[in-house]
C-alpha positions as CSV (number, residue, x, y, z in Angstrom):
1,X,17.5,18.2,15.8
2,X,17.5,17.5,12.3
3,X,16.1,20.3,9.9
4,X,14.1,18.5,8.2
5,X,12.1,18.7,11.2
6,X,11.8,22.3,11.1
7,X,11.5,22.3,7.0
8,X,7.9,20.6,7.8
9,X,4.9,21.1,9.5
10,X,3.4,17.7,9.3
11,X,7.2,16.6,11.1
12,X,7.4,19.7,13.5
13,X,3.5,18.8,14.5
14,X,4.2,15.2,14.3
15,X,7.1,15.5,17.0
16,X,5.0,17.3,19.3
17,X,2.3,14.2,19.8
18,X,4.9,11.4,19.8
19,X,7.2,10.3,22.5
20,X,10.7,10.4,23.2
21,X,10.2,6.4,22.6
22,X,8.8,6.5,19.7
23,X,11.9,9.0,18.4
24,X,12.8,6.4,15.7
25,X,9.4,7.3,14.1
26,X,10.3,10.6,13.9
27,X,14.1,9.9,12.4
28,X,11.8,7.6,9.9
29,X,9.7,10.6,8.9
30,X,12.9,12.6,8.4
31,X,15.0,10.4,6.4
32,X,12.0,9.6,4.2
33,X,11.8,13.5,3.6
34,X,15.1,14.1,3.1
35,X,15.2,11.4,0.4
36,X,11.9,13.1,-1.3
37,X,14.3,15.8,-1.5
38,X,16.5,14.4,-3.3
39,X,16.2,14.6,-7.5
40,X,18.9,11.4,-7.7
41,X,19.2,8.2,-5.5
42,X,21.7,5.4,-5.4
43,X,19.9,1.7,-5.2
44,X,20.7,2.0,-1.6
45,X,18.8,4.4,-0.8
46,X,15.7,3.9,-3.7
47,X,15.4,1.0,-1.7
48,X,15.0,2.0,1.3
49,X,13.0,4.8,0.1
50,X,10.2,2.5,-1.2
51,X,10.9,0.1,2.3
52,X,9.7,3.9,4.4
53,X,7.5,5.1,1.7
54,X,5.3,1.2,1.7
55,X,5.2,1.4,5.7
56,X,4.4,5.3,6.6
57,X,1.8,5.4,3.7
58,X,-0.4,8.0,5.2
59,X,2.6,10.0,6.6
60,X,4.1,9.8,2.9
61,X,1.1,11.2,1.0
62,X,1.1,13.8,3.9
63,X,4.4,15.1,3.3
64,X,3.8,14.7,-0.4
65,X,0.9,16.8,-0.3
66,X,3.4,19.3,1.6
67,X,5.9,20.1,-0.6
68,X,4.4,19.6,-3.7
69,X,0.4,19.2,-4.5
70,X,0.4,18.1,-8.0
71,X,3.0,15.0,-7.2
72,X,0.4,14.7,-4.2
73,X,-2.7,14.3,-6.8
74,X,-0.7,11.8,-9.1
75,X,-0.1,9.6,-6.2
76,X,-3.3,9.8,-4.9
77,X,-4.9,9.0,-8.9
78,X,-2.1,6.3,-9.2
79,X,-3.2,4.9,-5.7
80,X,-7.2,5.0,-6.5
81,X,-6.3,3.2,-9.6
82,X,-4.4,0.2,-8.0
83,X,-7.0,0.1,-5.0
84,X,-9.4,-0.8,-8.3
85,X,-7.2,-3.2,-9.6
86,X,-7.3,-4.8,-6.1
87,X,-11.0,-5.3,-6.3
88,X,-11.3,-6.5,-9.7
89,X,-8.0,-8.9,-8.7
90,X,-10.8,-10.3,-5.7
91,X,-13.8,-10.1,-8.0
92,X,-11.7,-12.3,-10.7
93,X,-10.5,-14.9,-7.6
94,X,-14.5,-15.4,-6.2
95,X,-14.9,-16.2,-10.2
96,X,-12.6,-19.0,-9.8
97,X,-14.0,-20.0,-6.5
98,X,-17.6,-19.8,-7.8
99,X,-16.6,-21.6,-11.2
100,X,-14.8,-24.5,-9.1
101,X,-17.5,-24.9,-7.3
102,X,-19.8,-25.4,-10.3
103,X,-17.4,-27.4,-12.0
104,X,-17.6,-30.1,-8.3
105,X,-20.8,-29.4,-8.0
106,X,-21.6,-31.1,-12.1
107,X,-19.1,-34.1,-11.6
108,X,-20.7,-34.7,-8.0
109,X,-24.7,-35.3,-10.1
110,X,-22.9,-37.2,-12.8
111,X,-21.6,-39.4,-10.1
112,X,-25.0,-39.7,-8.2
113,X,-27.0,-40.5,-11.4
114,X,-24.4,-43.4,-12.2
115,X,-24.9,-44.7,-9.2
116,X,-28.5,-44.3,-9.6
117,X,-28.5,-45.8,-13.0
118,X,-26.3,-48.7,-11.6
119,X,-28.9,-49.7,-8.6
């Protein structure tokens, strides 16, 4: 077994509840922990870390909470800001759609008015 498994209570609990067929999940978690502990990452390691962090977002947060509670709070605040920004983007998209509908409705009304005056 990897030494990272015994360094993290979270991963140890996951090993207890994960089947052998799903051991790749545990390998990913241990690799994520190993990359989190490194002070400098190579470009390939950084990309791999980014992919693992995105794939296992909740697990990453749990490992971060276990390793560094200060960084965990910062990560939660960043996550909340990203969610708020995403909600604003969705609202903006809804506003664009509503504006386009209003433009088309105005053009339709003009079309109808022209047809009625022609008759």
